[in-house]
C-alpha positions in Angstrom: 0.0 0.0 0.0 1.3 3.4 -0.9 1.4 6.2 1.6 -0.3 9.6 0.9 3.0 11.4 1.3 2.5 14.0 -1.4 -1.1 14.7 -0.4 -0.2 15.3 3.3 2.8 17.4 2.6 1.1 19.6 0.0 -2.3 20.0 1.7 -1.3 20.3 5.4 -0.4 23.5 7.2 -0.6 22.5 10.9 1.7 19.8 12.3 1.4 18.7 16.0 4.6 16.9 16.9 4.2 14.4 19.7 7.4 13.9 21.5 9.0 17.2 20.3 12.2 17.7 22.3 13.4 21.1 23.5 17.0 19.9 22.8 18.4 21.4 19.5 20.4 18.2 18.9 17.3 16.0 18.9 15.9 14.7 15.6 12.4 15.9 16.6 13.7 19.4 17.2 15.6 19.5 13.8 12.5 18.2 12.0 10.3 20.8 13.7 12.7 23.6 12.9 12.8 22.5 9.2 9.0 22.4 9.0 8.7 25.9 10.5 11.3 27.2 8.1 9.3 25.8 5.3 6.0 27.4 6.2 4.3 24.8 8.5 2.7 25.8 11.8 4.3 23.4 14.2 2.6 22.7 17.6 4.8 21.0 20.2 3.2 18.2 22.2 5.5 17.6 25.2 4.1 17.6 28.8 7.6 18.5 30.2 8.0 21.8 28.3 6.1 25.1 28.4 7.6 26.3 25.1 9.7 24.8 22.3 11.0 26.8 19.4 9.2 29.8 20.8 5.8 28.1 20.5 3.5 27.0 23.3 3.8 23.3 24.1 0.7 21.3 25.0 0.7 18.3 27.3 -1.5 16.2 25.0 -3.2 16.3 21.6 -6.5 16.4 23.6 -5.5 19.8 24.9 -5.3 21.5 21.5 -7.8 24.3 20.9 -8.1 23.3 17.2 -7.5 20.2 15.2 -4.1 19.8 13.6 -3.8 18.7 10.0 -1.1 16.1 10.9 0.0 14.4 14.0 3.7 13.6 13.7 4.7 10.9 16.2 8.2 11.0 17.6 7.6 8.4 20.4 8.4 4.7 20.5 6.1 2.4 18.6 4.4 1.0 21.7 2.9 4.5 22.4 1.5 4.8 18.9 -1.9 3.3 19.6 -2.7 5.7 22.4 -1.4 8.7 20.4 -3.6 7.6 17.4 -6.6 7.5 19.7 -5.7 11.1 20.8 -5.3 12.1 17.2 -8.7 10.8 16.4 -10.2 12.6 19.4 -8.4 15.8 18.3 -9.9 15.4 14.8 -6.6 15.3 13.0 -6.7 14.6 9.3 -3.5 12.5 9.2 -1.0 10.6 11.4 2.6 10.4 10.5 4.8 7.8 12.3 8.4 9.0 12.0 11.2 6.9 10.6 11.7 3.9 12.9 8.2 4.1 14.4 6.3 1.0 13.1 3.0 -0.1 14.6 0.7 -1.7 12.0 -2.2 -1.9 14.5 -2.1 1.8 15.2 -1.9 2.6 11.5 -4.9 0.3 10.8 -6.9 2.0 13.6 -6.1 5.4 12.2 -7.2 4.4 8.7 -10.4 2.8 10.1 -11.2 6.2 11.7 -10.7 7.9 8.3 -7.2 9.4 8.9 -4.5 9.3 6.3 -1.4 7.4 7.5 2.3 7.5 6.7 4.5 5.1 8.7 8.3 4.6 9.1 9.1 7.8 7.1 10.8 11.1 8.0 8.6 14.1 7.3 11.7 16.3 6.7 13.4 13.9 4.3 10.2 13.3 2.4 9.6 17.1 2.1 13.2 17.6 0.9 12.7 14.9 -1.7 9.3 16.2 -2.9 10.4 19.9 -3.1 14.0 19.3 -4.2 15.2 21.2 -1.1 18.9 20.5 -0.3 19.4 18.7 3.0 20.9 20.8 5.8 24.6 20.5 6.6 25.1 17.5 8.9 22.0 15.7 7.7 22.3 12.0 8.2 21.9 11.0 4.5 22.4 12.7 1.2 19.2 13.7 -0.6 19.3 10.8 -3.0 19.6 8.3 -0.1 17.0 10.2 2.0 14.3 10.1 -0.6 11.8 7.3 0.0 9.1 8.9 -2.1 9.7 8.4 -5.8 7.8 9.8 -8.8 5.5 7.1 -10.1 5.3 5.3 -6.8 1.7 5.0 -5.7 1.1 7.5 -2.9 -2.7 7.3 -2.6 
């Protein structure tokens, strides 16, 4: 099954990042900064922080005043089912399980609830590939290696 990568990246504006770290060296922080720099409204979800990247942090998706377009999950796979339930309750349109986060049951539940799902992909890398953006200095992989989305690949 193809993932709706292009649709989510092109049609979404608001991204709630669950597990967004306040540490600049963390992957979640770098992805959030990249998304902000590329015009997305990022909402930190981290109960341990009041603010991250100058934005108010919420303890839970259920605390959000408005639905996010996408919920980007930066937590271990065993937490994905609970986060998906929170995303459904928050009326998100999509759930994105970051690279290394694989939970087929959580993905199935999200799809059953009508959410678009991407699993085991990096939102930053996929955006770089889709837009042709050059990866930042110190990026883990060159653009050609980072691109998992390819033209002609079914993306639903």
